[in-house]
C-alpha positions in Angstrom: 0.0 0.0 0.0 1.5 3.3 -1.1 1.4 6.5 1.0 1.0 9.3 -1.6 0.0 12.5 0.2 -1.2 16.0 -0.8 1.1 18.8 0.3 1.5 22.5 0.6 3.3 23.4 -2.7 5.6 26.3 -3.2 5.0 27.3 -6.8 5.3 30.3 -9.2 2.7 33.0 -9.3 0.7 32.5 -12.5 2.4 35.2 -14.5 5.8 33.8 -13.9 5.2 30.0 -14.4 6.5 29.9 -18.0 9.5 32.0 -17.2 10.4 29.9 -14.1 9.9 26.4 -15.5 13.1 24.7 -16.5 14.3 21.4 -17.8 16.0 19.1 -15.2 19.4 20.3 -14.0 21.1 17.1 -15.2 20.3 17.5 -18.9 22.8 20.3 -19.2 26.6 20.5 -19.0 27.9 23.3 -16.9 28.7 25.3 -20.0 25.3 24.7 -21.5 23.6 25.7 -18.3 25.6 29.0 -18.2 24.6 29.7 -21.7 20.9 28.9 -21.0 20.5 31.2 -18.1 22.7 34.1 -19.4 20.7 37.3 -19.0 17.7 35.3 -17.5 16.4 36.5 -14.1 13.7 33.9 -13.6 14.7 30.4 -14.9 14.7 27.8 -12.1 17.9 26.4 -13.6 19.7 29.4 -11.9 18.7 27.7 -8.5 19.2 24.1 -9.6 22.7 25.0 -11.1 23.7 28.0 -9.0 27.3 27.8 -10.2 25.9 29.5 -13.3 25.5 32.7 -11.1 29.2 32.6 -10.0 32.5 33.0 -11.7 33.5 30.2 -14.2 36.3 29.0 -12.0 33.9 28.1 -9.2 33.2 24.3 -9.2 29.6 23.0 -9.1 30.0 21.4 -5.6 31.7 24.2 -3.7 29.9 25.5 -0.5 29.3 28.9 -2.1 27.2 27.3 -4.8 24.6 25.8 -2.4 24.6 29.0 -0.4 23.9 30.9 -3.7 21.1 28.6 -4.6 19.4 29.3 -1.2 19.9 33.0 -1.6 18.3 33.0 -5.1 15.4 30.8 -3.9 14.7 33.0 -0.8 14.8 36.1 -3.0 12.2 34.7 -5.4 9.9 34.0 -2.5 10.5 37.4 -1.0 9.7 39.0 -4.4 6.4 37.0 -4.6 7.6 35.2 -7.7 7.0 32.1 -5.7 3.9 31.7 -3.5 3.0 29.0 -0.9 -0.4 27.3 -1.1 -2.0 27.4 2.3 -3.9 24.1 1.8 -2.6 20.6 1.3 -3.7 19.4 -2.1 -2.8 17.3 -5.1 -2.1 18.8 -8.5 -2.7 17.4 -12.0 0.2 18.0 -14.3 -0.5 17.5 -18.0 2.2 17.5 -20.8 1.4 17.3 -24.5 4.2 16.6 -26.9 3.5 16.1 -30.6 -0.1 15.4 -30.0 0.4 12.8 -27.2 -0.8 13.7 -23.7 0.5 12.2 -20.4 -1.1 13.4 -17.2 0.3 12.8 -13.7 -0.6 13.5 -10.1 1.8 15.8 -8.3 2.2 14.6 -4.7 4.5 13.9 -1.8 5.6 10.2 -1.8 6.8 8.3 1.3 10.5 7.8 2.1 9.5 4.6 4.0 7.8 3.3 0.9 11.1 3.8 -1.0 13.0 2.0 1.7 10.5 -0.8 1.9 10.4 -1.3 -1.9 6.8 -0.3 -2.3 8.5 2.4 -4.5 10.7 0.2 -6.7 14.0 1.0 -8.4 15.4 -0.3 -11.7 18.8 1.6 -11.8 21.9 1.9 -9.7 22.9 5.4 -8.5 26.4 7.0 -8.3 27.5 8.5 -5.0 29.1 11.5 -6.5 25.8 12.5 -8.2 23.9 11.9 -5.0 26.1 14.1 -2.9 25.5 17.2 -5.0 21.7 16.9 -4.7 21.9 15.9 -1.0 23.7 19.2 -0.3 21.3 21.1 -2.6 18.1 19.7 -0.8 19.6 20.0 2.6 20.8 23.6 2.2 17.5 24.8 0.7 15.4 22.6 3.0 13.4 22.0 -0.2 13.1 19.4 -3.0 13.1 21.3 -6.3 13.1 18.5 -8.9 10.1 16.1 -9.0 10.7 12.4 -9.2 9.0 10.8 -12.2 7.0 7.8 -10.9 4.8 5.3 -12.7 1.9 3.1 -11.6 -0.5 0.6 -13.1 -3.6 2.6 -14.1 -6.3 3.1 -11.5 -9.8 3.7 -12.9 -11.0 5.7 -9.9 -8.0 8.1 -10.2 -8.4 8.3 -14.0 -12.0 9.4 -13.6 -11.1 12.3 -11.3 -8.3 13.4 -13.6 -10.4 13.3 -16.7 -13.2 15.2 -15.1 -10.9 18.0 -13.8 -9.2 18.3 -17.2 -12.5 18.6 -19.0 -14.3 20.9 -16.5 -11.8 23.0 -14.5 -9.7 26.0 -15.5 -6.0 25.4 -15.7 -3.8 27.0 -13.0 -1.1 27.3 -15.6 -1.1 26.7 -19.3 2.0 27.5 -21.4 4.0 26.1 -24.3 7.7 25.8 -23.6 10.4 26.6 -26.1 10.6 23.0 -27.2 6.9 23.0 -28.2 5.7 20.9 -25.2 2.4 22.2 -23.7 2.4 22.2 -19.9 -0.9 22.5 -18.0 -1.5 22.4 -14.2 -4.8 22.0 -12.4 -5.3 22.2 -8.6 -7.3 19.4 -6.9 -9.3 21.1 -4.2 -12.4 19.1 -3.5 -12.1 16.8 -0.5 -13.8 13.9 -2.2 -11.4 14.1 -5.1 -8.4 14.3 -2.8 -9.8 11.3 -0.9 -10.3 9.3 -4.1 -6.7 9.9 -5.2 -5.3 9.1 -1.8 -7.3 5.9 -1.4 -6.5 4.9 -5.0 -2.8 5.0 -4.3 -3.4 3.4 -0.9 -4.7 0.3 -2.8 -1.7 0.2 -5.0 0.9 -2.4 -4.2 3.8 -1.0 -6.3 5.0 2.3 -7.6 8.0 2.5 -10.0 10.7 5.1 -10.4 10.7 5.9 -14.1 13.2 8.7 -14.0 15.0 10.5 -11.2 16.8 7.7 -9.3 19.5 10.1 -8.0 17.0 12.7 -6.9 15.0 10.1 -5.1 18.0 8.6 -3.4 19.2 12.1 -2.3 15.9 13.0 -0.9 15.8 9.8 1.1 19.3 10.4 2.5 18.4 13.9 3.6 15.4 12.5 5.3 17.5 9.8 7.2 20.0 12.5 8.2 17.2 14.7 9.6 15.6 11.7 11.4 18.9 11.0 13.1 19.4 14.6 14.1 15.9 14.9 15.5 16.1 11.6 17.5 12.4 11.2 18.0 10.2 11.9 14.9 6.5 11.3 14.3 6.7 10.4 10.6 4.5 13.3 9.8 7.3 15.7 9.2 7.7 16.9 5.6 11.2 15.5 5.4 9.6 12.0 5.4 8.2 12.6 2.0 9.6 13.6 -1.4 8.3 15.6 -4.4 7.0 13.3 -7.2 4.7 13.2 -10.2 2.9 9.9 -10.7 1.8 8.8 -14.2 -0.4 5.8 -15.2 1.6 3.2 -17.3 -0.8 3.4 -20.3 0.2 7.0 -21.0 3.9 6.7 -20.9 6.3 6.4 -23.8 9.9 5.4 -23.5 12.3 6.5 -26.2 15.4 4.8 -27.4 18.6 5.4 -25.4 21.5 5.0 -27.7 25.2 4.3 -27.4 28.4 5.6 -29.1 31.9 4.3 -28.4 35.2 6.2 -28.9 37.3 3.4 -30.4 37.4 -0.3 -31.4 39.6 -1.3 -28.5 42.7 -1.8 -30.7 40.8 -3.8 -33.4 40.8 -2.9 -37.1 37.4 -2.6 -38.7 37.4 -6.0 -40.4 38.3 -7.9 -37.2 35.7 -5.9 -35.3 33.0 -6.8 -37.9 34.0 -10.5 -37.6 33.4 -10.3 -33.8 30.0 -8.6 -34.4 28.9 -11.3 -36.8 29.6 -13.9 -34.1 26.8 -12.5 -31.9 24.5 -10.8 -34.4 23.1 -11.6 -37.8 24.5 -8.6 -39.8 23.0 -6.9 -42.9 24.1 -3.7 -44.5 21.4 -1.1 -44.4 20.3 2.5 -44.9 19.9 4.6 -41.8 17.0 3.2 -39.8 15.3 3.2 -36.4 15.1 -0.4 -35.0 11.6 -1.5 -35.6 11.3 -4.3 -33.0 13.0 -5.9 -30.0 16.0 -7.9 -31.0 17.1 -5.4 -33.7 19.9 -2.9 -33.2 21.3 -0.3 -35.7 25.0 0.2 -36.0 26.9 3.0 -37.7 30.6 2.5 -38.5 32.9 4.3 -41.0 30.1 5.7 -43.2 27.9 2.7 -43.3 24.8 1.5 -41.4 24.2 -2.1 -40.4 21.1 -3.9 -39.2 22.1 -6.2 -36.3 19.7 -8.9 -35.3 20.2 -10.7 -32.0 21.0 -14.4 -32.2 18.2 -15.6 -29.9 20.1 -18.9 -29.1 22.8 -16.7 -27.5 20.4 -14.6 -25.5 19.8 -15.5 -21.8 16.1 -15.2 -21.3 16.0 -16.6 -17.8 15.5 -13.2 -16.2 14.0 -9.9 -17.4 17.4 -8.1 -17.4 19.4 -10.5 -19.5 16.4 -10.6 -21.9 16.8 -6.9 -22.7 18.5 -5.7 -25.9 20.7 -3.3 -24.0 22.0 -6.2 -21.8 22.7 -8.4 -24.9 24.7 -5.6 -26.5 26.6 -5.0 -23.3 27.2 -8.6 -22.4 28.0 -9.9 -25.9 29.8 -7.0 -27.6 30.6 -3.9 -25.5 32.2 -5.7 -22.7 34.0 -8.7 -24.3 35.0 -7.1 -27.6 35.2 -3.3 -26.9 36.3 -3.6 -23.3 33.5 -1.5 -21.8 33.4 -3.2 -18.4 31.4 -0.6 -16.5 29.4 1.7 -18.8 28.5 4.0 -15.8 32.2 5.0 -15.4 34.0 4.2 -18.7 34.9 7.5 -20.5 35.0 5.6 -23.8 31.3 5.3 -24.0 28.6 8.0 -24.2 24.8 7.8 -24.3 22.5 9.7 -26.6 18.8 10.1 -25.9 16.5 9.2 -28.8 15.1 12.7 -28.9 18.4 13.7 -30.6 17.8 11.3 -33.5 20.0 9.1 -35.6 21.8 12.0 -37.2 23.4 12.7 -33.8 24.7 9.1 -33.7 26.2 9.5 -37.2 27.7 12.9 -36.3 29.4 11.5 -33.2 30.8 8.4 -34.9 32.1 10.6 -37.7 33.6 13.0 -35.2 34.9 12.4 -31.7 33.7 8.8 -31.5 34.1 5.7 -33.7 31.0 3.4 -33.7 27.3 4.1 -32.7 24.4 1.8 -31.8 20.7 2.6 -32.2 18.5 0.8 -29.8 14.8 -0.3 -29.9 13.1 1.4 -26.9 12.8 -0.5 -23.6 9.1 -1.0 -22.9 7.3 0.1 -19.7 6.4 -3.6 -19.2 10.1 -4.5 -19.2 10.8 -1.8 -16.6 8.1 -3.1 -14.4 9.2 -6.7 -14.8 12.8 -5.8 -13.8 11.8 -3.8 -10.8 9.3 -6.4 -9.7 12.0 -9.1 -9.8 14.2 -6.9 -7.6 16.8 -6.5 -10.4 18.5 -3.6 -12.0 18.7 -2.6 -15.6 21.9 -1.7 -17.3 22.7 2.0 -17.1 20.9 4.3 -19.5 18.2 1.9 -20.5 15.3 4.3 -20.7 14.8 7.8 -22.0 11.5 9.4 -21.2 10.0 12.3 -23.1 8.6 14.8 -22.5 10.7 15.9 -19.5 9.1 17.2 -16.3 9.9 20.9 -15.6 11.6 21.9 -12.4 10.4 25.0 -10.6 6.7 24.5 -11.2 6.4 22.8 -7.8 8.7 22.9 -4.8 8.3 20.7 -1.6 9.7 22.3 1.5 10.9 19.9 4.2 
């Protein structure tokens, strides 16, 4: 049973919502973030990446960066750019991208549910990435980036959401620079709040779709505060973390592709011989893989259609049955020497939103060979998490991205 609560949101005043809303902090390099907020006095990226407001020689994890983030956040509240809702409520957050709508419930999710595996994970986290967000959350006493959660659809919750979308006026409605329409509705009626709360209470499993590092950081700040307090009731806001929960039927996972810097000392002919041992290989035009078991490869000006040899695939568990696992286990590790794709600087990952031309550009430029993947399905994600297993790194890419700054949960 999941404990998904309404909360007192800190959010932008209506006239500032579009100006404040920002893509997640981790989709930008430091240089890109600086360029993005140059001359911008409202973007929440200034708070999420406060090094952008300091001289270039300041590193992202210096004390002054987190202090600057708090200064900026406090100033935006003082200037009434941010307001605090006086009532605990849920919000409905709708995103429309290229005609496809996905609609989530904005809420505070339980840290205990995370630790007890009611909220399930499918990805490992890196300590260095956690430490940055731990310090950010702890210094601001606020969670600023929502965790993207998924659940198996609930008809009662769906009915509430659809009625509010059809009947109520949006709190915010704006189209971002990338063409995504963002709409927010406030859930105020007690019976609707109760229906949503009880719907999640009847849910056995919630799944982290995106935001594993943000979730882990929020949990660690909570545990730190529990220890400092000694006796806590469980009702304190630090026992919950900011999240948006989407029904599985509305979610789309895009491909998450790979590009590798070199052939690990092999010449192209020898490498292709190794590829043919684990894939059926056909020369091809540029293409997006059209089904599971098919991978596109670009090498030295040519595209190839690689088909998994099913007799070599280990289908005994949901992880090894994934295309990304097969590629890693049969080619990237034994042939190209990529032992740990989380830390190896020879491999890079490219979200499907960038398209196949980006794979070609990288392989023709600073890299050597690129691989286009068929998207992981939401069912595969659920199967892996339900089995208590972990996917290979960078297995899923969700679009559209949730904006930061529309909701803040103070702890």
